[in-house]
N, CA, C and O atoms as a Tripos MOL2 file, in Angstrom:
@<TRIPOS>MOLECULE
protein
  100    99    25     0     0
PROTEIN
NO_CHARGES

@<TRIPOS>ATOM
      1 N         -47.8110 -125.0880   -4.5990 N.3       1 MET1
      2 CA        -47.4880 -125.3880   -3.2060 C.3       1 MET1
      3 C         -48.5340 -124.7580   -2.2690 C.2       1 MET1
      4 O         -48.9580 -125.3630   -1.2850 O.2       1 MET1
      5 N         -48.9270 -123.5450   -2.6040 N.am      2 THR2
      6 CA        -49.9080 -122.8790   -1.7470 C.3       2 THR2
      7 C         -51.2370 -123.6300   -1.7690 C.2       2 THR2
      8 O         -51.8910 -123.7800   -0.7370 O.2       2 THR2
      9 N         -51.6310 -124.1010   -2.9540 N.am      3 ASP3
     10 CA        -52.8980 -124.8150   -3.0670 C.3       3 ASP3
     11 C         -52.8700 -126.0760   -2.2130 C.2       3 ASP3
     12 O         -53.8370 -126.3840   -1.5160 O.2       3 ASP3
     13 N         -51.7550 -126.8050   -2.2700 N.am      4 PHE4
     14 CA        -51.6410 -128.0310   -1.4690 C.3       4 PHE4
     15 C         -51.7420 -127.7070    0.0200 C.2       4 PHE4
     16 O         -52.4190 -128.4030    0.7760 O.2       4 PHE4
     17 N         -51.0530 -126.6300    0.4270 N.am      5 LYS5
     18 CA        -51.0780 -126.2390    1.8370 C.3       5 LYS5
     19 C         -52.5050 -125.8720    2.2520 C.2       5 LYS5
     20 O         -52.9660 -126.2630    3.3240 O.2       5 LYS5
     21 N         -53.1900 -125.1280    1.4060 N.am      6 TRP6
     22 CA        -54.5590 -124.7010    1.7280 C.3       6 TRP6
     23 C         -55.4820 -125.9050    1.8320 C.2       6 TRP6
     24 O         -56.3220 -125.9870    2.7280 O.2       6 TRP6
     25 N         -55.3110 -126.8540    0.8850 N.am      7 ARG7
     26 CA        -56.1770 -128.0340    0.9140 C.3       7 ARG7
     27 C         -55.9310 -128.8350    2.1860 C.2       7 ARG7
     28 O         -56.8770 -129.3280    2.8020 O.2       7 ARG7
     29 N         -54.6800 -128.9680    2.5810 N.am      8 HIS8
     30 CA        -54.3640 -129.7140    3.8020 C.3       8 HIS8
     31 C         -54.9860 -129.0180    5.0120 C.2       8 HIS8
     32 O         -55.5520 -129.6650    5.8930 O.2       8 HIS8
     33 N         -54.8700 -127.6790    5.0420 N.am      9 PHE9
     34 CA        -55.4330 -126.9090    6.1520 C.3       9 PHE9
     35 C         -56.9540 -127.0730    6.1870 C.2       9 PHE9
     36 O         -57.5460 -127.2410    7.2530 O.2       9 PHE9
     37 N         -57.5760 -127.0220    5.0040 N.am     10 GLN10
     38 CA        -59.0250 -127.1650    4.9340 C.3      10 GLN10
     39 C         -59.4400 -128.5330    5.4690 C.2      10 GLN10
     40 O         -60.4010 -128.6370    6.2310 O.2      10 GLN10
     41 N         -58.7170 -129.5830    5.0710 N.am     11 GLY11
     42 CA        -59.0500 -130.9300    5.5430 C.3      11 GLY11
     43 C         -58.9140 -131.0200    7.0540 C.2      11 GLY11
     44 O         -59.7240 -131.6710    7.7140 O.2      11 GLY11
     45 N         -57.8900 -130.3690    7.6090 N.am     12 ASP12
     46 CA        -57.6960 -130.3890    9.0530 C.3      12 ASP12
     47 C         -58.8710 -129.7170    9.7520 C.2      12 ASP12
     48 O         -59.3670 -130.2180   10.7610 O.2      12 ASP12
     49 N         -59.3090 -128.5940    9.2210 N.am     13 VAL13
     50 CA        -60.4300 -127.8660    9.8210 C.3      13 VAL13
     51 C         -61.6940 -128.7200    9.7720 C.2      13 VAL13
     52 O         -62.4450 -128.7820   10.7450 O.2      13 VAL13
     53 N         -61.9260 -129.3750    8.6420 N.am     14 ILE14
     54 CA        -63.1100 -130.2280    8.5050 C.3      14 ILE14
     55 C         -63.0520 -131.3540    9.5300 C.2      14 ILE14
     56 O         -64.0560 -131.6770   10.1650 O.2      14 ILE14
     57 N         -61.8680 -131.9500    9.6880 N.am     15 LEU15
     58 CA        -61.7260 -133.0430   10.6540 C.3      15 LEU15
     59 C         -62.0510 -132.5540   12.0630 C.2      15 LEU15
     60 O         -62.7460 -133.2380   12.8150 O.2      15 LEU15
     61 N         -61.5480 -131.3650   12.4230 N.am     16 TRP16
     62 CA        -61.8290 -130.8090   13.7480 C.3      16 TRP16
     63 C         -63.3270 -130.5620   13.9250 C.2      16 TRP16
     64 O         -63.8920 -130.8410   14.9830 O.2      16 TRP16
     65 N         -63.9610 -130.0360   12.8740 N.am     17 ALA17
     66 CA        -65.3980 -129.7470   12.9560 C.3      17 ALA17
     67 C         -66.1840 -131.0330   13.1750 C.2      17 ALA17
     68 O         -67.1150 -131.0730   13.9790 O.2      17 ALA17
     69 N         -65.8020 -132.0790   12.4560 N.am     18 VAL18
     70 CA        -66.5030 -133.3660   12.6010 C.3      18 VAL18
     71 C         -66.3160 -133.9050   14.0150 C.2      18 VAL18
     72 O         -67.2600 -134.4200   14.6130 O.2      18 VAL18
     73 N         -65.1130 -133.7900   14.5480 N.am     19 ARG19
     74 CA        -64.8560 -134.2980   15.8990 C.3      19 ARG19
     75 C         -65.6850 -133.5330   16.9240 C.2      19 ARG19
     76 O         -66.2690 -134.1290   17.8280 O.2      19 ARG19
     77 N         -65.7340 -132.2100   16.7790 N.am     20 TRP20
     78 CA        -66.5250 -131.4050   17.7080 C.3      20 TRP20
     79 C         -68.0120 -131.7490   17.5810 C.2      20 TRP20
     80 O         -68.7260 -131.8320   18.5810 O.2      20 TRP20
     81 N         -68.4680 -131.9470   16.3370 N.am     21 TYR21
     82 CA        -69.8810 -132.2550   16.1160 C.3      21 TYR21
     83 C         -70.2390 -133.5940   16.7540 C.2      21 TYR21
     84 O         -71.3080 -133.7510   17.3450 O.2      21 TYR21
     85 N         -69.3190 -134.5620   16.6230 N.am     22 CYS22
     86 CA        -69.5830 -135.8910   17.1990 C.3      22 CYS22
     87 C         -69.5150 -135.8270   18.7250 C.2      22 CYS22
     88 O         -70.2200 -136.5620   19.4160 O.2      22 CYS22
     89 N         -68.6770 -134.9570   19.2360 N.am     23 ARG23
     90 CA        -68.5100 -134.8750   20.6840 C.3      23 ARG23
     91 C         -69.6800 -134.1400   21.3260 C.2      23 ARG23
     92 O         -70.1680 -134.5270   22.3870 O.2      23 ARG23
     93 N         -70.1220 -133.0710   20.6620 N.am     24 TYR24
     94 CA        -71.2470 -132.2980   21.2010 C.3      24 TYR24
     95 C         -72.3760 -132.2450   20.1670 C.2      24 TYR24
     96 O         -72.4640 -131.2990   19.3840 O.2      24 TYR24
     97 N         -73.2240 -133.2510   20.1690 N.am     25 PRO25
     98 CA        -74.3330 -133.2950   19.1830 C.3      25 PRO25
     99 C         -75.4540 -132.3090   19.5340 C.2      25 PRO25
    100 O         -76.4490 -132.2230   18.8130 O.2      25 PRO25
@<TRIPOS>BOND
     1     1     2 1
     2     2     3 1
     3     3     4 2
     4     3     5 am
     5     5     6 1
     6     6     7 1
     7     7     8 2
     8     7     9 am
     9     9    10 1
    10    10    11 1
    11    11    12 2
    12    11    13 am
    13    13    14 1
    14    14    15 1
    15    15    16 2
    16    15    17 am
    17    17    18 1
    18    18    19 1
    19    19    20 2
    20    19    21 am
    21    21    22 1
    22    22    23 1
    23    23    24 2
    24    23    25 am
    25    25    26 1
    26    26    27 1
    27    27    28 2
    28    27    29 am
    29    29    30 1
    30    30    31 1
    31    31    32 2
    32    31    33 am
    33    33    34 1
    34    34    35 1
    35    35    36 2
    36    35    37 am
    37    37    38 1
    38    38    39 1
    39    39    40 2
    40    39    41 am
    41    41    42 1
    42    42    43 1
    43    43    44 2
    44    43    45 am
    45    45    46 1
    46    46    47 1
    47    47    48 2
    48    47    49 am
    49    49    50 1
    50    50    51 1
    51    51    52 2
    52    51    53 am
    53    53    54 1
    54    54    55 1
    55    55    56 2
    56    55    57 am
    57    57    58 1
    58    58    59 1
    59    59    60 2
    60    59    61 am
    61    61    62 1
    62    62    63 1
    63    63    64 2
    64    63    65 am
    65    65    66 1
    66    66    67 1
    67    67    68 2
    68    67    69 am
    69    69    70 1
    70    70    71 1
    71    71    72 2
    72    71    73 am
    73    73    74 1
    74    74    75 1
    75    75    76 2
    76    75    77 am
    77    77    78 1
    78    78    79 1
    79    79    80 2
    80    79    81 am
    81    81    82 1
    82    82    83 1
    83    83    84 2
    84    83    85 am
    85    85    86 1
    86    86    87 1
    87    87    88 2
    88    87    89 am
    89    89    90 1
    90    90    91 1
    91    91    92 2
    92    91    93 am
    93    93    94 1
    94    94    95 1
    95    95    96 2
    96    95    97 am
    97    97    98 1
    98    98    99 1
    99    99   100 2
@<TRIPOS>SUBSTRUCTURE
     1 MET1         2 RESIDUE 1 A MET
     2 THR2         6 RESIDUE 1 A THR
     3 ASP3        10 RESIDUE 1 A ASP
     4 PHE4        14 RESIDUE 1 A PHE
     5 LYS5        18 RESIDUE 1 A LYS
     6 TRP6        22 RESIDUE 1 A TRP
     7 ARG7        26 RESIDUE 1 A ARG
     8 HIS8        30 RESIDUE 1 A HIS
     9 PHE9        34 RESIDUE 1 A PHE
    10 GLN10       38 RESIDUE 1 A GLN
    11 GLY11       42 RESIDUE 1 A GLY
    12 ASP12       46 RESIDUE 1 A ASP
    13 VAL13       50 RESIDUE 1 A VAL
    14 ILE14       54 RESIDUE 1 A ILE
    15 LEU15       58 RESIDUE 1 A LEU
    16 TRP16       62 RESIDUE 1 A TRP
    17 ALA17       66 RESIDUE 1 A ALA
    18 VAL18       70 RESIDUE 1 A VAL
    19 ARG19       74 RESIDUE 1 A ARG
    20 TRP20       78 RESIDUE 1 A TRP
    21 TYR21       82 RESIDUE 1 A TYR
    22 CYS22       86 RESIDUE 1 A CYS
    23 ARG23       90 RESIDUE 1 A ARG
    24 TYR24       94 RESIDUE 1 A TYR
    25 PRO25       98 RESIDUE 1 A PRO
């Protein structure tokens, strides 16, 4: 369960990073 939670959190962080990168190149 912890691994699944961590993976979901990691994916969320990556998504945020991509959005910020696209917004401020």
